Structures are given as structure tokens and as C-alpha cells.
N, C-alpha and C positions, 0 to 999 in steps of 0.2 A: 711443854713450857715449864714444868716443875723441876727440871734439872737437865744436865747435859746427857747426851746419848752415851750408852755404855761403850767405852773404848774410843769415843770421839773427842775432838778438840773443841773446847768452848770458844766463843767469840772473844775478840780482844776487849770488849766492853764488860764481859762477865765470864771469865775463863773457868770458874768453878761452879757455874750454875747458881741457882737461888739457894740460900741457906735453908735447911729443912725447917728451922724454927720460925722462919718468916715468910714461907711460901704463900700461905693463905692471905697474908696482908697485901701481896702484890696483885692478886687475881682481879679484884674489881677495877683497879686503875688500868691494868694491862688489857683487860677485855674491852674497856672503853677506848683505849688507845688504838687497838687493832680494828675495832669497829669503825673508828673515824678514818683510819688509814685507807680502808677499803671503800668506805662511803665516798671519800673525796678523791679516790684513785691516785694517791700520792705515796711515795716512798721517801720519807724525810732524809734530807742531805746528810744529817748526822749519822744515819745508819748505812751510808754508802761507803764509808771508809773501811778498808780491809787491809790485812797484812798478807803479803805474798811470801809463802814458804817455798824455798827452793828445794826440790826433791830430785836427786840424780836419776837419770834414766838408766835402766839396766843395760849391761853389755856395751857400754861406750868405751872406746879405746882412749879417748882424750877428754878429761873432765876440766880442762882449762877453758873450754869454749862454753858460752852461755847456752848454746843449742843443746848441750848435753844435760840440761836440767829442765824440769817441768815446774812451772809456777802454779801452786795451788793457793787459791784465795781463802784465807781464814776470815770468814764473815762474822759480823757482829751477831750476838745471840738473838736480839730482837729482830734483826733483819731475817735470820733464818726461820724464825717463827712465822713471820709474815709470808715468807716464800712458801712455806709448807701449807699455809692456809690457802694460797692460790694454787699450789701444785696439784692437789687432789682433784678439784673440779676441772682444772685445765686438762688433766689426763683423760678424764671421762668425756669431756667435750671433744677433745681431739680425736678420740677413738670413734665417737658417734658421727663426727663430721668429716672424717677421712683426712685429718691433718697429718697423719703418719701412716705408714704401712706396717705390716706385721713383721717385716724383716729385722728391725733393731732388737737387740737383746741387752740385758743389764739395765738399760735406762727406763724400762717400762715394767709395770707390775706383772708378776707371773711370767716374766720373760728373763730367766736367769742366764748367767754365763754358761751353765751346763747345757742349756737348750741349743746354744750355738754348736757345740761339739756333737750333740746327739743328732741334730738336724742334718749336719754335714755327713756324719757317719751313715745315717739311714739312706740319704740320697746316693752316696757312693756304693754302698752295699746293694741297693736296689738296681743300680746301673750294672754292676758286675754280675749280678744274678741273671740279668737279661742279656749278657754278653756284650755290653757296651763299654766304652772307654771313658773314664771320668778324669777331668782335669779341673784344677782350681787356681784362680788368680787371686792373690792377696794384695790389697791396696791400703795405704795409710794416708789419711787426709792431713795435709801439711798445715800445722798451726790451726786446727779446726775451730776451737772455741774462740781463739783470739781474732779470727777473721770473719766472724759473723757480721753481716751488714744489717744494721738496725732497721733501715727502711724496708729491706726485703722481708725480714722476719715479721715486722708489723703488718706489712701488706698481706702476707700469707695468712696471718691471724684474721685480718678483716675480711679476706676473701671467703672465709668459711663462717662468717657471721658470729665470730667470737663476741661475747657481750662487751659493750663499749667500756664499761667500768674496768673490766679485766684487761682489755687491750691498753687502755690509758695507764693502768697501774704498771703493767709490764714495760711500757714505753718509759715511764718515770723511773722504774727500777734499773733499767740498763743504761740510762743516759747519765753522762757526767759523773762517773764514779772516780774514786781516788784509791790508790794502793801504794803501800810502802813495802819494798822488797827487803826481806830479812835475811841477813847473813852475819857472821861474826864481825863485829866492828861497824855494822851499817848504821847510818844516822837516822834511819826510819823516817825519812822525809816523804810526805805524801805527794804523789804525782797524779795529775788528772788523766783519766782514760775515757775516751768517748767512742770506742769501737770494741767489738767483740762482746762476749758474755763471760762472767767470772767462772773459771773452772774450780769447783769446790762448793759452788752454790747448790742448794737442794733443788732449785728451779731450773738450773742451766741444762740439765740432761734432757728434760722433755722439750725445752726450747730448741736445743740442738737437733734433736730427732725431728722436730717439725721443720726446721730449717733445711735439713738434707733430705727430706722426703722425695724430692725429684729424682734422687739417685736411684731409688727403687722403682719409681713409676716409669723411668726410661728403659727399664729392662723387661724382658719377656718371661713371665713366670712359667710359661708352658715348656720352655727349653733351657731356662737359666735359673739356678738357685742363688738368691742373693740374701746374705745375712750380714748384719753389721754389729760391731761391738764398740759402742761409743764412736770413736773416729777411725776405726778399722773396718774395712769392708772386704768380704770375700764373694767371688762369683764363680759358680761351678757349672760346667756343662758336661753332657755325657752322650755324644753321638757314637758312630761306629768306628771312627779312626782318630788317631792323634792329630793328623793333619787338619781334619775338620774341626777338632777342638781348638786348635791354635787359631784358625780363621774366625770361629765364632767368638772367641775371647778377644781377638783384635777388634772385631766389630763392637762388642760390648764395651770395651775400653774407650773406643771413640765416642760412643753415645754417653757414657757416664762422665767422660772428661769434658764433653760439651756441656752437660748438665752442671758440672762443678764450676766451669768457667762462667756460666751465666749468673751464678750467685757469688762470684768472687773467691772461689776455692780452687785448690789444685792438689795433686797427689805427689808424695815424696817418691821420686824415681828410684832412689837407692833402697827404698823399703818395699818396692814392688817385687813380688815373688810369684813364680809359676810352679805348680806341683802336678805331676801326672800320676 
């Protein structure tokens, strides 16, 4: 709360953090503010405005299409502080209550991007040592964060006895947001958003992991390795033949596609890859 994170972007309300000379003066009022926000399970509407930064996606042949860009929400500073206050206990609760599987990386503590590569490499090398054939299917969730259904997310939280104050605060946080897309010459007009969760929010990663938990539970951990990196998922199998690999991955795809469809998500066909 005493300043912006190193190398990060401050929110549109306080882009440079608190001035060093006046930080202590903010603390009593700020502590009272956040205590009230959590006690009453509200996220003030004034903190829901964000600026949408357009970031070009790598390796796109045509950048004239909007789909070639990713919108990252630049949240307000006080909003990000409130999210972080909720984020840590939610992660601990989610782990204890089984709201997510161990498959996701990057979005969870002590589950770095490095773990994705190491886990896949270990599985493949172990299979090769045993004389098996390893094949991996790579999937990309289409518009993942933008297509999160609020009612399904909140129901999943309630189903695991998430504290009422926390569920109510999250419901208030994700509902009726406003965002202005920023680009050269843009008027910065705020537009209402009542679907999805903001990509760029400190809280959105764990909420998305909780939302897509069925992807991992629909798979068989005894014969399929499933690891996800935010909205990218890989499934690896390693039986005795390539033909069997293809059949098993086809079955796994049908199951995970059905799980995605049940929560309003789908996979980008042109981003689906198979590697033997």
C-alpha cells in the first residue's frame, strides 16, 4: 500500500503511488476504509473504473483486427489493494476446500511457469525410459477471462462453503464494471461491462483457476498429465503406440470440451496443436 510495485503500472487514480513524505498520513484513513469495505462486503463503484491497455499478441500476421490485441485492465490503486487483501485468504481457502486442482501454474503460489516445463519434461522422459510413446495436445481457451459466467463462478464458491462476506464481496467486485479502451486518439469514454473478470486484476487469476477447475477433474490423472498456464492447457499421454495416443487424446478432448461447454467456454481450433 505504500507505493507501486517495482516495474508495475500504478492505477489511474494514483499512477505514482503515495508520495514518500505523506505515506504515514494516509494509513489510518486507509485502514479504516478497507476494514469497512470488507465488513460490508462492498467494492465501491468509484473503484470499478479501469483503463483497458491494448497489447499486441505475438506472431500475428495482421494487426488491423481487434482479435490481434489483448486488453489488460489497468485497475485503480485502491482497488488492487482491496483485491490483494481478499486474494491471500481466498487462495488458502481454495486449496483447503478443493476449489482448484494442482494442475494450474503461474496463477498459484509456488507454482511458477518453470514448473510447467519441468513437469512435462519429467513425464516425457519417464515414459521414454519405460519404452512408451509420449504425445501432448496443446489447447487455448478462447477469450477465457472475458467469458467467465458470474453466476457459475459464485455458485462454485458457495458450493465449497466460502465465507459469505467473501462471496458477497467478490460478487460486488465483478458486477457492473466500467472500462475505457486506450489507444492513440481514444476519447476514453467509460463503457459498462457485466460479464467476465478483468485481466490484469490481482484477484482474477485465482478466480479463473477456480472457474476452470472442472477441466482438470474431468481428466484421469493415472493416465493423463494435465497442466495449465493461465488460459493455456496441455494434456499428455504415454501408452505403447502413437495410434493409442491419438485415441486417448481424442477421448480427453471430448471430455474437456464438454466440461468447457458446460461453463460457457470453448477452445481456439486454430491454436490447437499435437506433438508426438
